[in-house]
C-alpha positions as CSV (number, residue, x, y, z in Angstrom):
1,X,0.0,-0.2,-0.1
2,X,2.6,2.7,1.0
3,X,4.5,1.7,-2.4
4,X,1.2,2.2,-4.5
5,X,0.7,5.7,-2.4
6,X,4.2,6.9,-3.4
7,X,3.6,6.1,-7.3
8,X,0.3,8.2,-7.0
9,X,2.2,11.2,-5.0
10,X,5.3,11.1,-7.4
11,X,3.2,10.7,-10.4
12,X,0.7,13.5,-10.0
13,X,3.4,16.1,-9.6
14,X,5.3,15.4,-12.6
15,X,1.8,14.6,-14.7
16,X,0.9,18.4,-13.9
17,X,4.1,19.4,-15.0
18,X,4.0,17.8,-18.2
19,X,6.5,15.3,-17.6
20,X,4.8,12.4,-18.9
21,X,7.8,10.2,-19.5
22,X,9.1,10.7,-15.9
23,X,6.2,9.6,-14.7
24,X,6.0,6.3,-16.6
25,X,9.3,5.7,-15.7
26,X,8.9,6.2,-12.0
27,X,5.8,4.2,-12.0
28,X,7.3,1.2,-13.8
29,X,10.1,1.4,-11.0
30,X,7.8,1.5,-8.0
31,X,5.6,-1.3,-9.6
32,X,9.1,-3.1,-10.0
33,X,9.7,-2.9,-5.9
34,X,6.4,-4.2,-5.3
35,X,7.2,-7.5,-7.2
36,X,10.4,-8.2,-6.1
37,X,10.0,-7.5,-2.5
38,X,8.6,-11.0,-2.1
39,X,10.3,-14.4,-3.6
40,X,8.6,-15.4,-6.9
41,X,6.0,-18.5,-6.6
42,X,6.0,-21.4,-9.3
43,X,3.3,-23.4,-10.5
44,X,5.7,-26.6,-10.3
45,X,9.1,-27.7,-8.7
46,X,11.6,-28.5,-12.0
47,X,14.5,-31.3,-11.7
48,X,17.5,-29.7,-10.4
49,X,20.5,-29.8,-13.3
50,X,22.7,-33.0,-13.0
51,X,25.6,-30.5,-12.9
52,X,24.3,-29.4,-9.3
53,X,26.0,-31.6,-6.8
54,X,25.6,-31.5,-2.9
55,X,28.7,-32.8,-0.9
56,X,26.5,-33.6,2.2
57,X,23.0,-35.3,0.7
58,X,19.9,-33.6,1.0
59,X,17.2,-35.3,3.2
60,X,19.2,-38.7,3.2
61,X,16.2,-40.0,5.7
62,X,13.3,-38.3,4.6
63,X,10.0,-39.9,4.8
64,X,6.5,-38.9,3.6
65,X,4.2,-36.7,6.3
66,X,1.8,-39.1,8.1
67,X,-1.8,-38.8,8.3
68,X,-2.8,-38.2,12.2
69,X,-6.1,-39.1,13.7
70,X,-7.9,-36.2,14.1
71,X,-8.3,-36.4,18.2
72,X,-4.3,-36.9,18.2
73,X,-2.8,-34.3,20.5
74,X,0.3,-32.9,18.5
75,X,3.3,-31.1,20.6
76,X,4.8,-28.7,18.6
77,X,8.6,-27.9,19.3
78,X,10.8,-24.7,18.0
79,X,14.5,-26.5,16.9
80,X,17.4,-24.7,16.2
81,X,21.2,-25.3,16.2
82,X,24.4,-23.8,14.7
83,X,24.8,-23.9,11.3
84,X,26.9,-27.0,10.4
85,X,26.9,-28.0,13.8
86,X,27.3,-31.7,13.0
87,X,30.6,-30.4,11.5
88,X,32.0,-27.5,13.3
89,X,30.2,-27.9,16.8
90,X,29.1,-24.6,18.3
91,X,31.3,-22.4,16.2
92,X,29.0,-20.6,14.2
93,X,26.8,-20.8,17.2
94,X,29.1,-17.9,18.7
95,X,28.4,-16.0,15.7
96,X,24.5,-16.6,16.0
97,X,24.2,-18.5,12.5
98,X,21.5,-20.5,13.3
99,X,19.5,-23.3,11.5
100,X,15.7,-23.5,12.2
101,X,13.4,-26.4,12.4
102,X,10.4,-28.0,13.7
103,X,9.8,-30.6,15.7
104,X,6.5,-32.7,16.0
105,X,5.4,-35.5,18.8
106,X,2.2,-37.4,18.4
107,X,0.8,-38.2,22.1
108,X,-1.4,-41.1,20.4
109,X,2.0,-43.2,18.8
110,X,4.7,-41.3,21.1
111,X,6.6,-40.8,17.3
112,X,8.7,-37.9,16.9
113,X,9.2,-36.0,13.9
114,X,11.4,-33.2,12.4
115,X,10.5,-30.8,9.6
116,X,13.2,-28.3,8.2
117,X,13.8,-26.3,4.9
118,X,17.3,-25.9,3.4
119,X,19.4,-25.9,0.6
120,X,19.8,-28.9,-1.8
121,X,23.0,-28.2,-2.9
122,X,24.4,-26.4,0.3
123,X,24.4,-22.7,0.9
124,X,27.5,-21.5,-1.0
125,X,25.5,-22.7,-4.1
126,X,22.3,-20.9,-3.5
127,X,24.5,-17.6,-2.7
128,X,26.6,-17.5,-5.5
129,X,26.9,-19.2,-8.9
130,X,29.1,-21.4,-10.8
131,X,31.2,-19.5,-13.9
132,X,31.1,-22.4,-16.4
133,X,33.5,-21.9,-19.3
134,X,30.8,-23.4,-21.9
135,X,28.2,-20.9,-20.4
136,X,27.9,-17.2,-21.1
137,X,25.8,-16.7,-18.2
138,X,26.4,-17.6,-14.7
139,X,25.0,-21.1,-13.4
140,X,23.0,-21.3,-10.4
141,X,22.4,-24.4,-8.0
142,X,20.1,-22.3,-5.9
143,X,16.9,-24.6,-5.1
144,X,15.9,-25.1,-1.5
145,X,13.1,-27.4,-0.2
146,X,11.3,-29.2,3.0
147,X,12.6,-32.0,4.5
148,X,10.4,-34.3,7.0
149,X,11.8,-37.6,8.8
150,X,11.1,-39.5,11.8
151,X,12.7,-38.9,15.0
152,X,14.3,-35.8,16.7
153,X,17.9,-35.4,17.6
154,X,17.8,-34.5,20.8
155,X,21.7,-34.1,21.4
156,X,22.0,-32.0,18.5
157,X,19.4,-29.6,19.1
158,X,19.7,-29.3,22.9
159,X,23.6,-29.1,23.2
160,X,24.5,-26.2,21.5
161,X,20.8,-24.8,20.6
162,X,17.2,-25.1,21.4
163,X,14.6,-27.7,21.7
164,X,11.6,-26.0,23.7
165,X,7.8,-27.0,23.2
166,X,6.0,-23.6,21.6
167,X,2.0,-25.1,20.7
168,X,0.0,-28.1,21.1
169,X,-2.4,-28.8,18.1
170,X,-4.8,-31.5,17.1
171,X,-4.2,-34.0,14.6
172,X,-6.5,-32.6,12.3
173,X,-4.9,-29.3,12.4
174,X,-1.5,-31.3,11.6
175,X,-2.9,-32.9,8.6
176,X,-4.1,-29.5,7.2
177,X,-0.8,-28.2,7.9
178,X,0.8,-30.9,6.1
179,X,-1.4,-30.0,3.1
180,X,-0.2,-26.8,3.1
181,X,3.6,-27.6,3.6
182,X,3.5,-29.6,0.3
183,X,1.8,-26.8,-1.6
184,X,4.3,-24.4,-0.3
185,X,7.0,-26.6,-0.9
186,X,6.2,-27.2,-4.7
187,X,5.6,-23.2,-5.0
188,X,8.6,-21.5,-3.1
189,X,11.6,-23.3,-4.6
190,X,14.6,-21.0,-4.7
191,X,16.7,-20.2,-1.6
192,X,17.8,-16.7,-0.8
193,X,20.2,-15.9,1.6
194,X,20.1,-12.1,1.7
195,X,18.2,-9.6,3.2
196,X,18.7,-6.3,1.5
197,X,17.4,-2.6,3.0
198,X,18.5,0.9,3.0
199,X,20.1,0.9,6.5
200,X,20.1,-1.0,10.0
201,X,17.3,1.3,11.5
202,X,14.2,-0.6,11.9
203,X,12.1,1.8,9.9
204,X,14.5,1.5,6.9
205,X,13.2,0.7,3.4
206,X,13.4,-3.1,2.5
207,X,14.5,-4.0,-0.8
208,X,14.6,-7.4,-0.9
209,X,13.4,-10.5,1.7
210,X,15.3,-13.4,2.2
211,X,13.6,-16.7,2.0
212,X,15.5,-19.3,4.0
213,X,15.1,-22.0,6.8
214,X,13.9,-19.5,9.1
215,X,11.3,-17.9,6.8
216,X,9.9,-21.4,6.0
217,X,9.8,-22.0,10.3
218,X,7.7,-18.5,10.3
219,X,5.3,-19.5,7.5
220,X,4.5,-22.5,9.3
221,X,3.9,-21.0,12.5
222,X,1.8,-18.7,11.0
223,X,0.0,-21.3,9.3
224,X,-0.6,-23.0,12.6
225,X,-1.9,-19.9,14.2
226,X,-4.3,-19.7,11.0
227,X,-5.6,-23.1,12.0
228,X,-6.2,-22.1,15.6
229,X,-2.8,-23.2,17.4
230,X,-2.2,-21.2,20.5
231,X,1.4,-20.4,21.0
232,X,3.7,-20.0,24.1
233,X,4.8,-16.4,25.4
234,X,8.4,-17.2,24.6
235,X,11.4,-15.2,23.2
236,X,12.3,-16.8,19.8
237,X,15.1,-15.2,18.0
238,X,16.4,-15.8,14.3
239,X,19.5,-15.2,12.2
240,X,19.5,-12.8,9.5
241,X,22.0,-11.9,6.8
242,X,21.6,-8.3,5.8
243,X,23.1,-6.3,2.9
244,X,22.7,-2.6,3.2
245,X,22.2,-0.6,-0.4
246,X,20.7,2.7,-1.5
247,X,18.1,2.1,-4.2
248,X,18.8,-0.8,-6.5
249,X,18.8,-0.7,-10.2
250,X,17.2,-3.0,-12.2
251,X,19.8,-4.8,-14.8
252,X,17.6,-7.3,-16.5
253,X,17.2,-11.4,-16.8
254,X,19.8,-13.9,-17.9
255,X,18.5,-13.4,-21.7
256,X,18.4,-9.6,-21.8
257,X,21.8,-9.1,-20.2
258,X,23.9,-12.5,-21.1
259,X,21.9,-13.3,-24.8
260,X,23.2,-13.0,-28.1
261,X,22.0,-8.9,-28.2
262,X,22.8,-8.6,-24.3
263,X,25.0,-5.7,-23.0
264,X,28.4,-7.4,-23.0
265,X,30.0,-4.9,-20.7
266,X,27.4,-5.6,-18.1
267,X,27.5,-9.2,-18.5
268,X,31.4,-8.9,-18.1
269,X,31.0,-6.8,-14.9
270,X,28.5,-9.3,-13.3
271,X,31.0,-12.0,-14.1
272,X,34.0,-10.3,-12.6
273,X,32.0,-9.3,-9.5
274,X,31.2,-13.2,-9.1
275,X,34.6,-14.4,-9.8
276,X,36.1,-14.2,-6.3
277,X,33.2,-16.1,-5.0
278,X,34.1,-19.6,-6.7
279,X,34.1,-22.8,-4.7
280,X,37.3,-24.8,-4.2
281,X,40.0,-22.3,-3.3
282,X,43.5,-22.8,-1.9
283,X,44.4,-20.9,1.1
284,X,46.2,-18.4,-1.0
285,X,43.4,-18.1,-3.3
286,X,40.8,-17.6,-0.8
287,X,43.0,-14.8,1.1
288,X,43.2,-13.0,-2.4
289,X,39.6,-13.4,-3.2
290,X,38.6,-11.8,0.0
291,X,40.8,-8.6,-1.1
292,X,39.0,-8.9,-4.0
293,X,35.3,-8.8,-2.6
294,X,36.2,-6.3,0.1
295,X,37.9,-3.7,-2.8
296,X,34.5,-4.5,-4.7
297,X,31.7,-4.2,-1.7
298,X,33.5,-1.9,0.3
299,X,35.9,0.4,-1.6
300,X,33.5,0.7,-4.8
301,X,30.3,-0.1,-2.9
302,X,29.2,-2.4,-5.6
303,X,27.0,-5.8,-5.6
304,X,25.1,-7.8,-7.9
305,X,22.3,-9.5,-6.8
306,X,20.5,-12.3,-8.5
307,X,16.5,-12.1,-7.3
308,X,13.5,-13.9,-8.9
309,X,15.7,-14.8,-12.1
310,X,16.7,-10.9,-12.4
311,X,20.2,-9.3,-11.8
312,X,19.8,-6.0,-9.8
313,X,23.0,-3.6,-9.4
314,X,23.2,-2.4,-5.3
315,X,25.2,0.9,-4.4
316,X,26.2,-0.5,-1.3
317,X,26.2,1.6,1.9
318,X,28.0,1.5,5.5
319,X,27.6,-0.9,7.1
320,X,27.5,-3.0,4.2
321,X,26.7,-6.4,5.6
322,X,25.4,-7.3,9.0
323,X,24.5,-10.8,10.7
324,X,21.8,-10.2,13.4
325,X,20.3,-12.3,15.8
326,X,16.7,-10.8,16.1
327,X,13.6,-11.6,18.0
328,X,10.5,-12.2,15.9
329,X,7.4,-13.1,18.4
330,X,5.3,-16.4,18.1
331,X,2.2,-15.6,16.1
332,X,-1.2,-15.0,18.0
333,X,-4.0,-17.5,17.3
334,X,-6.2,-16.3,14.8
335,X,-8.9,-18.7,14.8
336,X,-10.6,-18.8,18.1
337,X,-12.8,-21.8,17.4
338,X,-10.6,-25.2,18.2
339,X,-12.0,-28.1,16.5
340,X,-10.6,-31.4,17.2
341,X,-8.9,-30.3,20.7
């Protein structure tokens, strides 16, 4: 609503002045902001390209979501642990870089379940592309998906993180949630690491929203609240990775930038920016890449973002990048009539 109001306000003054082209340009830009604030939804999930390979297999013990009896009572748990805790222990926990998931326990069967959403091919592939010699455009392996499996690894979540009861729902509500999860998983398919906004201030304009594990947990909590779940009053914090920039500039999609009639100078600049982020570097190459990244992002204040299959230029601003661990409250119950509880 705010963006639409801005379009009308800016447009009116220019229209009276007879500056019709300015009105049209500003209108198109503001409309674009409305669309890119949210991650794009798709009608189906495509098969991943065989080129994309995961070092750690995605969802190795995954299983279908079971159908619960309507009169079952399901406990809902907030699960959080440091990213890559299985490999680095609490190392990333000290930086508050956390992974989020949801646990469930059926009181009728006494079975536990874990549900989470994360990258098919690890975080690096979702954040930066591959520059393949045989391809003119950067190549992305950036799908993310939901994973559901039986069991909750208590030690994994408790030792360096969180395992706490946040709500109790009926089996009927769980089944409705499961149908929603399937639809959400089939239409929201690409991982997005960054949240981009104008400054660290809470009221700052937000340009792009992330789409990651915590956002899946938050969407699920909201769906459960919509179905009638009554959440406990406890503090819940989540990791967010921010980029700070001025108003982004739309550059185009893969075809318009890298196609036969594309902008070769722009295409080269984008590939040059992404080159230092390539995987499998030696220690010497890694240190050199850090200097190149610092030079591009901090000294020259440039960042090229790929979002909803489009490229954007971000004029970076201090403090450039920040990892936060922010409180986002559990939702309030939206449906006061609880059936099946």
